[in-house]
C-alpha positions, 0 to 999 in steps of 0.5 A, a space after each residue: 430337751 432344751 427349753 428357752 425363755 426370754 427375760 421378758 417371759 420370765 419377768 411376766 411369771 409370778 414371783 413364786 413361779 420365778 423362784 421355783 424355776 430358779 430352784 429347779 434349774 440351778 438347785 440354788 436359793 433364788 435369792 443367790 441366783 437373782 443377785 448374779 450379774 446377767 451372764 452373756 454366754 457368747 460365741 467367738 469368731 476365728 479372729 477373736 479365738 486367735 487373739 484369745 489363744 495367743 494371750 493364754 498360758 500353755 495349760 490354758 491353751 490346751 484347756 481351750 482347745 479341748 472344747 473343739 474336740 466334739 465338733 461334728 455329728 459323727 464325733 458325737 457318737 464317740 464321746 468321752 461320756 454318753 451324754 457329751 454333746 458338741 462343745 462339751 467336756 467333762 472336768 474329770 477329762 480336762 484334769 486328766 488331759 492337763 495332768 491336774 490332781 485337783 479340779 478346783 485348780 481349773 477356776 484359775 484357768 477359767 477366770 483367766 480365759 474369761 478375763 481375756 475374753 471380756 477384753 477381746 469382745 468388749 463386754 464385761 458380762 461375757 462368758 465363753 464357758 458354761 457349766 451344765 448343772 445337769 451333768 453334775 456327778 456326786 459321790 455317795 456323801 453328796 460331794 461334787 466330783 464331776 460335771 461338764 463345761 460347754 461352749 456354743 456349737 459355733 465356738 466349738 467349730 471355731 476352736 476346731 478350725 483354730 486347732 487345724 490352723 495351728 497344726 497346719 502351721 507347724 
């Protein structure tokens, strides 16, 4: 299920309703979430994807192209996980593909991609990758062990096209 609420609609809610919504959605203190900069989860076109890809290290390139792996409705029936959706990749699978033993190392790749993305799109609040808190997996002690990042379906399709162009040019 997907529920959308505009900023105007959110601000029209009572303070208590806003806090409750934030706690339900993010599992964080409302004070923490409300002080974050606004996130602009954006889609990119093929030219922006080419510029972004060419500015990245080899490991970051592999990471980025993984988000083009699930780009058709048929592919979604063969996911790495049952609830994988178009443009969604689990951290555990990313680590396996990139041969990384510690998922925390992904933060460097993510920040590099975000920094370059912002330069390309000209927006200092833009993000390409979004973490889906509903996919969080914890161990028996409550420690985070997995979850999924996603890109928009449009970006997923662009990344699939980019991968196709790259493989055709080899």
